N, C-alpha and C positions, 0 to 999 in steps of 0.2 A: 272602576278605578276611582279612588277618592280624590277630593279637591286638592289635598296636599300632594298626592302623587302627580297630578297634572301640573302643579306649579314647580315641580322638580323633575323634569324629564330626564330619563336615563340616557347615558352616552355609552359608546363602545368601550371607553376607558373604564367606566363603572363596571362593565362586564369582564374587565381584565385584559383587554386588548388595547395597546397604546400605539395608534397609527403614527404619531409623531416620533416615537422611539424607533419604529421601523424605518421611517424616512431618514432619521439621523444615522442609523446604521448604514444605509445605502450610501449616504454622503461620505461616511468614514472610510468605506472600503473601496470607493472609486479609485483613489490614487494607487492602492495596491494592485487592483485589477489592471489599471493602465500599464503597469510595469510588465505585465505578462502578455501584452498584445502581440499578435502575429500579423504579418501583412495581409493574410487572407481574411481577417475579421472585418466585416462590413458594419456590423452594429452589435454592441455588447450590452453591458449592464444598464438597465433603465427602461428598456422596452418590454413589450409583451413576449417577445421572442428574440433570440440572438441569431445573427446571420454570419455565415462563414463559407467562403469559397473552398473548393478542393484545390490544393496547390497544382499549378500548371505543369510541374515536372512529371506528373504521373500520366501514363498513356492509357492504362486500364486500371483506374483506381478502385479499390475495394475498401469500403468503410468497415471498421472494426470497433465494436462498442463494448464497454464493461461498466459494471456498477458494483459498489461494495460500501461497507462501513468500517468502523474500527472496533466494534465489539465492546467487551466490558473493560477494555483499557480506559474507556471513558470514566468508569467509576473511580479509578485511581487519579485521573486528572481532576475530578471533582474534589476528592478528598484532600489532595495536595495543592489545590488551586493552581494547577499548571495547565494553562490553556494555549500556550504559544506555539507548541509544536504538534498538537493533535491533528491540526489541519494538514500537516505534511504527511502524517500517517494516512489520512483520508485520500489524498491524491495518489500516494504511492500504491495503495492497494489496487486501484483501478488501472493506473497507467502501466504498472508492472505486468498486470494481467494481459492487457492488449499488446504489450511489447512482445510477448512470447510467440505471437503469430506474425511477427515481423513488422508490426504497425508503428508508425510515427504518430504520437499523440498530437491531435490538432487543438482540441478544446476540452474544457472541463466545466461541469456545473455542480453546485453543491446544494444540499437541502439541510437547513438548520431548523430544528423544531424545539420549542421550549414551552413551559407553562407561562412564564413571565419573562419578557425580553430584558436582559441586562446588556445595554449597548456596549459597555466597556469590555465585558467578557466576550461577547459575540465578535467584536472588532478584533480582539486577540486571536480568536479562532480563525476568522477569515483571513487575517494577515498571514497566518501559518499556511492556509490553503493557497494563497497567492505565492508564498515562498516555495511550496511544493510544485506549483505550476511552473515557476521559473526554473527549478531544477530539471523538470521534465521537458521544458521547451514548448509547453502548450499554453493556450490562452484561457484565463478564467473569464468565461464569456457570459456567465449568468448564474442564476440560482434562485432559491426560494427561502424566505425566512417565515416560519409559521409560528405564531404565538397562539397557544391553545390552552387557556386556563383550565386547570384541573386534570390535564393529561399527564403532566410530569411533576415530580417533586420539586420543591423550591431549590434553586441553584443548579438544577440539572438540565441537560439538553440531549438531543440525539442528532446524529450526523449521518448523511448518506452522500455518496459522490457518484458522478456519472462522467465517463470519459469516452470520447470518440476519436479514433485515429484512422490513418489511411495507409494502405500498403499496395504496392504494385501486384496485380493478380499473379504474375509469373514468379513473384518472390515471397508468396505466402509461405510461412514456416508451419508445417503440419506434422513433422516427424516421419513422413512417409519415406524419406530417403535414408533414414538411419539404418546402419548395417553393423553386423558383428565386426568387432575390431575398432570401431569408432571410440574416440576419447571423450571422457566425461570430465568437464571442468566445473569447479564450484567457486562462486563469488561470495566473499564474506558478507555476512549480515551485520547490521549495526546493533543487534540485540534480538529481543523476542519479536520485533516488528509489531504486528497487531494480532497475534495468534497465541492461544493458550492462556489468556489472561484470567479466565475463570479458575484455572488451576493455580496460577500465580497468586491470585487474591486469596484463594483457600490456604495456600502455604503461608502467606503473610499473616492471615488471621489466626490460623491454628498455632503458629509459633510466636504470636504477638511480636512480630518483627518491627524494630525501629528503623524506618526507612531513611533516617539521617545517618545511619551507620555507614562506614566505609567498606568498600570492596574493590580491590585492584586500583586504589587511588581515587575512586569516585564514590559519591553517595549512592546508596541503593536506589533512591528515588530517581537519580539521574540515569542510572543504568536501566532501570525498569521502564522508564518513560522515554528512553532514547527514541527518536523518530525513525520510522521505517526507511531503509535506504532505497533511493530511487535509481534504478539501473539504466534508465532510458538512453541517455547520451553516450555512455561508454559502449553499450551493446549495439546501438545504431551505428556507431563508428566502426565497431568490429564487423558488422554486416556489410559495410561499404568496402571492406578490405578482403574479407574471406567468406566462403560459403558456410553458413551456419545451418546445421541439419535439424537441431531441436533446441528448445528453450523450455524450462519449467520454473515457474515462480513458486518458491517453497513457502506455502502458507499453511493453513490448518490441514493436518494430516502428515506434515513433515516430508522428509525425503521419501519415506516408504510409500506414501499415497499419491504424491504429486508427480514424481518422475514417470510412473507408469502411464500417466495421462497422455504422454507424447510418444510412447513406444509402440511400434507394431507388436501384435500379439505373440509373435514367434521369438521375440528378443527379451533379454533381461539386462538390467544395469547392475553390475557388480561393483560395489563401492568399498573402498578401504577406509575404515574408521580412523586409522592412524595417520591418514594422509593430510588431514587438516587439523588446526588447533581448535579445541573446544573452548569457547570463551568462558571466563570465570563465572559469569552470570548463570550459565547453564549447569555448571558443576555445583554451584551454590544451590540452585533450585533442586537439583537431583538429591543433594545431601539433606537439605532442609525438609523436603517433602518425602524423602525415602522413595523416590520415583524410580521404577525399574528402567534399565537401559533401553529396552524395546519400546516402553511407553514414552520415554523422552523423544525417541526418534519419530513417533507417530503424532506427538502433540506439538513439539517445537521444531524450529529450523536447525537448532543445534549448531549455529554458526555459519550455515550455508543458506543465503537468501535467494540465489538464482543459480540454476544449473544450465550449462551450455554444452551442447554436444556437437563436436566437429570431427572430421576425418582425422585419423591418427597423425597423418603427415602434416596437418595444419595445427596440431596442438601447441607446439612451442611458439609459433608465430602468434596464435590467438592469445596465449598467455602474455606475450610481450605487449601486444596491442592493448589488452585490458589493463595491465599494470601501468603502461604509459598514460592511460586515461584516468588513473587514480584508483583503480580497483585492486583489492587483494584477492588473488586467484590461486587456486591449487588444482592440480590434476588429481581428481579424487576417485577415478575408476574407469572402467572399460565396458563397452557394450558386448554382450556375448549371446550366443544362441541359447535359447531357453529350453531347459529340460522339462519333461512332462511333470506337471504339478508344481513346478518351481515358481516362486514369487517373481514379479517383474522388477522388483528392487531388492537386492540382497546387500546388506551392510554387514561386513565381517571384519 
């Protein structure tokens, strides 16, 4: 090492990591995290680990965990400088997943990774994560901010989320009680949620789409970046009032691939394509991309973000409970005995 090098020692900031920026972010997000706290949280953001009790109302509590990201929807958030709701997407993808087994989300952790930390942008993202946690009734209990120079392009970041919930052992929803004749209800999605964005981006690029253009009274950018709907509170309310036999979160794979994940092998879900309204965004994507109908059903949720299966005699009451809780719901099909070689979801 030369004498000049010794007189100018390197710092971590010289290497591209700003510890002070990380500390500033933690201080910025603490007020948002505090708004999500549950009484079971013993210690949250700031420690090496977060502590949370299992709620005392459970006699045989079973913990349910889930993790996910938001995929290439992030690329559109970067391009449009829209970072305020992408955190809601992050929470939604995990809490909706654990909900389908009957779990009440307890807490959530996030992982935010970037090449250089922009405190203002990261604060917007985490504020959205906290908003999603409030919608889901779970605590933003901790997380990790990783500043890794050279790993990500300037202005970009990656997100991952981790949710833990709890369900009474006797009330786990696993689809085992589903039977022929049961009713299939569909809850409206808020848009494409966080799936199919590689195709969406391809359609936009291929057609040189101006995302400031209007569709159905909103800009395309608003429609395409609409945050994923969080179904936790309405569905938990439904489960308190009626026996729910099965739930499916409609993510990548659409109705065709996700509904079979909860069905016994001898059953099929026969869905009526005309029973719910296809949102204008999906019709626009179909037309702009010349996407076949079957492909649409395998890539996108096509307007149904959550499927609920109940006994036929409970269908009307379930619909009333969900609508009273603010959901748009349709009876979209019926469970039937499965013929040899038949698919487990048939949309006709």
